[in-house]
KEDRENDREN-100440 format. One record per atom (N, C-alpha, C): residue in one letter; atom name; x, y negated, z. Coordinates in steps of 0.1 Angstrom, whole numbers, plus 5000, padded with zeros to 4 digits. Atoms other than C-alpha are relative to their C-alpha. Layout:
% residues N
<code->A, site->CA, x->X, y->Y, z->Z>
...
***
This chain:
% residues 97
<code->X, site->N, x->5008, y->5012, z->5000>
<code->X, site->CA, x->5000, y->5000, z->5000>
<code->X, site->C, x->5009, y->4988, z->5000>
<code->X, site->N, x->4992, y->5012, z->5001>
<code->X, site->CA, x->5014, y->4966, z->4991>
<code->X, site->C, x->4996, y->4990, z->5011>
<code->X, site->N, x->5002, y->5011, z->4990>
<code->X, site->CA, x->5017, y->4936, z->5014>
<code->X, site->C, x->4989, y->4990, z->4995>
<code->X, site->N, x->5010, y->5009, z->5004>
<code->X, site->CA, x->4985, y->4915, z->5012>
<code->X, site->C, x->5004, y->4986, z->4999>
<code->X, site->N, x->4995, y->5013, z->5001>
<code->X, site->CA, x->5006, y->4884, z->5015>
<code->X, site->C, x->5011, y->4998, z->4990>
<code->X, site->N, x->4990, y->5001, z->5011>
<code->X, site->CA, x->5029, y->4892, z->4986>
<code->X, site->C, x->4994, y->4993, z->4988>
<code->X, site->N, x->5004, y->5008, z->5012>
<code->X, site->CA, x->5027, y->4869, z->4956>
<code->X, site->C, x->4996, y->5010, z->4989>
<code->X, site->N, x->5004, y->4992, z->5012>
<code->X, site->CA, x->5008, y->4884, z->4926>
<code->X, site->C, x->5004, y->4993, z->4988>
<code->X, site->N, x->4996, y->5007, z->5012>
<code->X, site->CA, x->5022, y->4877, z->4892>
<code->X, site->C, x->4988, y->4995, z->4992>
<code->X, site->N, x->5011, y->5006, z->5008>
<code->X, site->CA, x->5002, y->4856, z->4867>
<code->X, site->C, x->4992, y->5009, z->4992>
<code->X, site->N, x->5007, y->4991, z->5008>
<code->X, site->CA, x->4993, y->4884, z->4844>
<code->X, site->C, x->4991, y->5009, z->5008>
<code->X, site->N, x->5009, y->4992, z->4991>
<code->X, site->CA, x->4979, y->4905, z->4873>
<code->X, site->C, x->4989, y->4992, z->5005>
<code->X, site->N, x->5011, y->5009, z->4996>
<code->X, site->CA, x->4959, y->4875, z->4886>
<code->X, site->C, x->4990, y->4999, z->4989>
<code->X, site->N, x->5009, y->5002, z->5011>
<code->X, site->CA, x->4944, y->4869, z->4852>
<code->X, site->C, x->4992, y->5013, z->4997>
<code->X, site->N, x->5007, y->4987, z->5003>
<code->X, site->CA, x->4936, y->4906, z->4847>
<code->X, site->C, x->4989, y->5003, z->5011>
<code->X, site->N, x->5009, y->4997, z->4988>
<code->X, site->CA, x->4919, y->4908, z->4882>
<code->X, site->C, x->4989, y->4990, z->5002>
<code->X, site->N, x->5011, y->5010, z->4998>
<code->X, site->CA, x->4897, y->4877, z->4879>
<code->X, site->C, x->4986, y->5006, z->4998>
<code->X, site->N, x->5013, y->4994, z->5002>
<code->X, site->CA, x->4869, y->4899, z->4866>
<code->X, site->C, x->4994, y->5007, z->5012>
<code->X, site->N, x->5005, y->4993, z->4988>
<code->X, site->CA, x->4867, y->4916, z->4900>
<code->X, site->C, x->4993, y->4990, z->5009>
<code->X, site->N, x->5006, y->5010, z->4991>
<code->X, site->CA, x->4855, y->4883, z->4916>
<code->X, site->C, x->4992, y->4990, z->4992>
<code->X, site->N, x->5008, y->5008, z->5009>
<code->X, site->CA, x->4827, y->4869, z->4895>
<code->X, site->C, x->4998, y->4986, z->5005>
<code->X, site->N, x->5001, y->5014, z->4997>
<code->X, site->CA, x->4825, y->4831, z->4894>
<code->X, site->C, x->5013, y->4993, z->5003>
<code->X, site->N, x->4987, y->5006, z->4996>
<code->X, site->CA, x->4861, y->4825, z->4904>
<code->X, site->C, x->5009, y->4999, z->4988>
<code->X, site->N, x->4990, y->5003, z->5010>
<code->X, site->CA, x->4888, y->4811, z->4882>
<code->X, site->C, x->5013, y->4996, z->5006>
<code->X, site->N, x->4987, y->5005, z->4995>
<code->X, site->CA, x->4924, y->4802, z->4885>
<code->X, site->C, x->5001, y->4985, z->4996>
<code->X, site->N, x->4997, y->5015, z->5002>
<code->X, site->CA, x->4931, y->4765, z->4889>
<code->X, site->C, x->5013, y->4997, z->5007>
<code->X, site->N, x->4987, y->5002, z->4995>
<code->X, site->CA, x->4967, y->4757, z->4893>
<code->X, site->C, x->5005, y->5012, z->5007>
<code->X, site->N, x->4994, y->4989, z->4993>
<code->X, site->CA, x->4981, y->4780, z->4919>
<code->X, site->C, x->4990, y->5006, z->5010>
<code->X, site->N, x->5010, y->4995, z->4990>
<code->X, site->CA, x->4948, y->4790, z->4936>
<code->X, site->C, x->4988, y->5006, z->4992>
<code->X, site->N, x->5013, y->4996, z->5005>
<code->X, site->CA, x->4915, y->4808, z->4931>
<code->X, site->C, x->4990, y->4990, z->5003>
<code->X, site->N, x->5010, y->5011, z->4998>
<code->X, site->CA, x->4886, y->4784, z->4927>
<code->X, site->C, x->4986, y->5004, z->4996>
<code->X, site->N, x->5013, y->4997, z->5004>
<code->X, site->CA, x->4849, y->4786, z->4927>
<code->X, site->C, x->4991, y->4988, z->5005>
<code->X, site->N, x->5010, y->5010, z->4995>
<code->X, site->CA, x->4820, y->4760, z->4929>
<code->X, site->C, x->4987, y->5008, z->5002>
<code->X, site->N, x->5012, y->4994, z->4996>
<code->X, site->CA, x->4788, y->4770, z->4946>
<code->X, site->C, x->4989, y->4989, z->5001>
<code->X, site->N, x->5011, y->5010, z->4999>
<code->X, site->CA, x->4754, y->4753, z->4944>
<code->X, site->C, x->4988, y->5007, z->5008>
<code->X, site->N, x->5010, y->4995, z->4992>
<code->X, site->CA, x->4726, y->4758, z->4969>
<code->X, site->C, x->4987, y->4991, z->4999>
<code->X, site->N, x->5012, y->5007, z->5001>
<code->X, site->CA, x->4690, y->4746, z->4973>
<code->X, site->C, x->5000, y->4986, z->5006>
<code->X, site->N, x->4999, y->5013, z->4993>
<code->X, site->CA, x->4699, y->4718, z->4997>
<code->X, site->C, x->5012, y->5000, z->5009>
<code->X, site->N, x->4988, y->5002, z->4991>
<code->X, site->CA, x->4725, y->4705, z->5022>
<code->X, site->C, x->5000, y->5011, z->5011>
<code->X, site->N, x->5000, y->4991, z->4989>
<code->X, site->CA, x->4713, y->4728, z->5050>
<code->X, site->C, x->5005, y->5014, z->4996>
<code->X, site->N, x->4996, y->4987, z->5005>
<code->X, site->CA, x->4718, y->4759, z->5029>
<code->X, site->C, x->5015, y->5000, z->4997>
<code->X, site->N, x->4986, y->5001, z->5003>
<code->X, site->CA, x->4752, y->4747, z->5017>
<code->X, site->C, x->5009, y->5000, z->5013>
<code->X, site->N, x->4993, y->5001, z->4987>
<code->X, site->CA, x->4763, y->4739, z->5053>
<code->X, site->C, x->5000, y->5014, z->5007>
<code->X, site->N, x->5000, y->4987, z->4994>
<code->X, site->CA, x->4751, y->4773, z->5065>
<code->X, site->C, x->5010, y->5009, z->4994>
<code->X, site->N, x->4991, y->4992, z->5008>
<code->X, site->CA, x->4771, y->4790, z->5038>
<code->X, site->C, x->5015, y->4996, z->5005>
<code->X, site->N, x->4987, y->5005, z->4995>
<code->X, site->CA, x->4802, y->4769, z->5049>
<code->X, site->C, x->5003, y->5006, z->5014>
<code->X, site->N, x->4998, y->4995, z->4987>
<code->X, site->CA, x->4797, y->4780, z->5085>
<code->X, site->C, x->5003, y->5015, z->5000>
<code->X, site->N, x->4997, y->4985, z->5002>
<code->X, site->CA, x->4796, y->4817, z->5074>
<code->X, site->C, x->5014, y->5002, z->4995>
<code->X, site->N, x->4987, y->4999, z->5006>
<code->X, site->CA, x->4827, y->4812, z->5053>
<code->X, site->C, x->5011, y->4997, z->5010>
<code->X, site->N, x->4990, y->5004, z->4990>
<code->X, site->CA, x->4845, y->4795, z->5082>
<code->X, site->C, x->5002, y->5012, z->5010>
<code->X, site->N, x->4998, y->4989, z->4992>
<code->X, site->CA, x->4839, y->4826, z->5103>
<code->X, site->C, x->5009, y->5011, z->4994>
<code->X, site->N, x->4992, y->4991, z->5008>
<code->X, site->CA, x->4854, y->4848, z->5076>
<code->X, site->C, x->5015, y->4995, z->5000>
<code->X, site->N, x->4987, y->5005, z->5001>
<code->X, site->CA, x->4884, y->4825, z->5073>
<code->X, site->C, x->5007, y->5001, z->5013>
<code->X, site->N, x->4994, y->4998, z->4986>
<code->X, site->CA, x->4890, y->4826, z->5111>
<code->X, site->C, x->5004, y->5014, z->5002>
<code->X, site->N, x->4997, y->4986, z->4998>
<code->X, site->CA, x->4888, y->4864, z->5112>
<code->X, site->C, x->5012, y->5004, z->4992>
<code->X, site->N, x->4988, y->4996, z->5009>
<code->X, site->CA, x->4913, y->4867, z->5083>
<code->X, site->C, x->5012, y->4991, z->5003>
<code->X, site->N, x->4990, y->5010, z->4998>
<code->X, site->CA, x->4934, y->4838, z->5095>
<code->X, site->C, x->5005, y->4995, z->4987>
<code->X, site->N, x->4997, y->5004, z->5014>
<code->X, site->CA, x->4933, y->4825, z->5059>
<code->X, site->C, x->4990, y->4990, z->4997>
<code->X, site->N, x->5009, y->5011, z->5000>
<code->X, site->CA, x->4918, y->4791, z->5055>
<code->X, site->C, x->5000, y->4993, z->4986>
<code->X, site->N, x->5000, y->5006, z->5013>
<code->X, site->CA, x->4906, y->4776, z->5022>
<code->X, site->C, x->5001, y->4984, z->5000>
<code->X, site->N, x->5002, y->5014, z->5003>
<code->X, site->CA, x->4907, y->4741, z->5008>
<code->X, site->C, x->4986, y->4999, z->4995>
<code->X, site->N, x->5014, y->5000, z->5005>
<code->X, site->CA, x->4871, y->4731, z->5003>
<code->X, site->C, x->4994, y->4986, z->5002>
<code->X, site->N, x->5007, y->5013, z->4999>
<code->X, site->CA, x->4847, y->4702, z->4999>
<code->X, site->C, x->4985, y->5003, z->4999>
<code->X, site->N, x->5014, y->4999, z->5001>
<code->X, site->CA, x->4810, y->4697, z->5002>
<code->X, site->C, x->4994, y->4987, z->4997>
<code->X, site->N, x->5008, y->5011, z->5003>
<code->X, site->CA, x->4787, y->4672, z->4986>
<code->X, site->C, x->4986, y->5005, z->4999>
<code->X, site->N, x->5014, y->4996, z->4998>
<code->X, site->CA, x->4750, y->4676, z->4995>
<code->X, site->C, x->4998, y->5015, z->4998>
<code->X, site->N, x->5003, y->4985, z->5001>
<code->X, site->CA, x->4741, y->4711, z->4980>
<code->X, site->C, x->5011, y->5007, z->4993>
<code->X, site->N, x->4989, y->4994, z->5007>
<code->X, site->CA, x->4775, y->4718, z->4964>
<code->X, site->C, x->5012, y->5003, z->5009>
<code->X, site->N, x->4988, y->4996, z->4993>
<code->X, site->CA, x->4805, y->4736, z->4979>
<code->X, site->C, x->5011, y->5004, z->4990>
<code->X, site->N, x->4988, y->4995, z->5008>
<code->X, site->CA, x->4839, y->4739, z->4962>
<code->X, site->C, x->5010, y->5006, z->5009>
<code->X, site->N, x->4990, y->4993, z->4992>
<code->X, site->CA, x->4864, y->4763, z->4975>
<code->X, site->C, x->5013, y->5004, z->4991>
<code->X, site->N, x->4987, y->4996, z->5006>
<code->X, site->CA, x->4901, y->4768, z->4966>
<code->X, site->C, x->5007, y->5008, z->5010>
<code->X, site->N, x->4993, y->4991, z->4990>
<code->X, site->CA, x->4921, y->4796, z->4982>
<code->X, site->C, x->5014, y->5004, z->4994>
<code->X, site->N, x->4987, y->4995, z->5004>
<code->X, site->CA, x->4958, y->4804, z->4979>
<code->X, site->C, x->5008, y->5002, z->5013>
<code->X, site->N, x->4991, y->4997, z->4988>
<code->X, site->CA, x->4986, y->4816, z->5002>
<code->X, site->C, x->5011, y->4991, z->4999>
<code->X, site->N, x->4990, y->5010, z->5000>
<code->X, site->CA, x->5007, y->4786, z->5009>
<code->X, site->C, x->5014, y->5005, z->5004>
<code->X, site->N, x->4987, y->4995, z->4996>
<code->X, site->CA, x->5034, y->4806, z->5026>
<code->X, site->C, x->5007, y->5008, z->4989>
<code->X, site->N, x->4994, y->4992, z->5011>
<code->X, site->CA, x->5038, y->4829, z->4996>
<code->X, site->C, x->5002, y->4991, z->4987>
<code->X, site->N, x->4999, y->5009, z->5011>
<code->X, site->CA, x->5035, y->4800, z->4972>
<code->X, site->C, x->4991, y->5003, z->4988>
<code->X, site->N, x->5010, y->4998, z->5011>
<code->X, site->CA, x->5005, y->4811, z->4952>
<code->X, site->C, x->4990, y->5010, z->5004>
<code->X, site->N, x->5011, y->4991, z->4998>
<code->X, site->CA, x->4979, y->4838, z->4948>
<code->X, site->C, x->5004, y->5014, z->5005>
<code->X, site->N, x->4997, y->4987, z->4995>
<code->X, site->CA, x->4980, y->4870, z->4968>
<code->X, site->C, x->4988, y->5009, z->5001>
<code->X, site->N, x->5011, y->4990, z->4998>
<code->X, site->CA, x->4959, y->4901, z->4975>
<code->X, site->C, x->4990, y->4994, z->5011>
<code->X, site->N, x->5009, y->5005, z->4990>
<code->X, site->CA, x->4946, y->4883, z->5006>
<code->X, site->C, x->4990, y->4990, z->4994>
<code->X, site->N, x->5009, y->5009, z->5007>
<code->X, site->CA, x->4931, y->4856, z->4983>
<code->X, site->C, x->4989, y->5007, z->4993>
<code->X, site->N, x->5010, y->4992, z->5007>
<code->X, site->CA, x->4913, y->4882, z->4963>
<code->X, site->C, x->4990, y->5006, z->5010>
<code->X, site->N, x->5008, y->4994, z->4989>
<code->X, site->CA, x->4900, y->4898, z->4996>
<code->X, site->C, x->4991, y->4989, z->5005>
<code->X, site->N, x->5008, y->5012, z->4995>
<code->X, site->CA, x->4888, y->4863, z->5008>
<code->X, site->C, x->4989, y->4997, z->4990>
<code->X, site->N, x->5010, y->5003, z->5011>
<code->X, site->CA, x->4870, y->4856, z->4974>
<code->X, site->C, x->4989, y->5010, z->5000>
<code->X, site->N, x->5010, y->4989, z->5000>
<code->X, site->CA, x->4853, y->4890, z->4975>
<code->X, site->C, x->4990, y->4998, z->5012>
<code->X, site->N, x->5009, y->5002, z->4989>
<code->X, site->CA, x->4840, y->4883, z->5010>
<code->X, site->C, x->4991, y->4988, z->4999>
<code->X, site->N, x->5008, y->5013, z->5002>
<code->X, site->CA, x->4828, y->4848, z->5001>
<code->X, site->C, x->4989, y->5003, z->4990>
<code->X, site->N, x->5011, y->4997, z->5010>
<code->X, site->CA, x->4809, y->4862, z->4971>
<code->X, site->C, x->4989, y->5008, z->5006>
<code->X, site->N, x->5010, y->4993, z->4993>
<code->X, site->CA, x->4791, y->4886, z->4994>
<code->X, site->C, x->4991, y->4991, z->5008>
<code->X, site->N, x->5008, y->5010, z->4992>
<code->X, site->CA, x->4780, y->4857, z->5016>
<code->X, site->C, x->4991, y->4992, z->4991>
<code->X, site->N, x->5008, y->5008, z->5009>
<code->X, site->CA, x->4768, y->4838, z->4986>
<code->X, site->C, x->4988, y->5007, z->4994>
<code->X, site->N, x->5011, y->4992, z->5005>
<code->X, site->CA, x->4746, y->4867, z->4976>
<code->X, site->C, x->5000, y->5002, z->4985>
***
């Protein structure tokens, strides 16, 4: 089993993006925009994602404007995208439904 904090090469990242629907590579991170019915739903989603981030000790860069949430995740210590980022994105997709 490989180290979840080990940097994944660009070709592997691009090949694996299909495993996490809605996500794309932007610069050196995985990125996805989410849209919800209203601010309360968006904020509830963010609270759920925050719990996942704390459990994983892997925190995203994100923003919220009314019903929209944008998330970018990368492993700053590794200098790019790792297996841990793919795991995070998979968990976030499950929360989004």
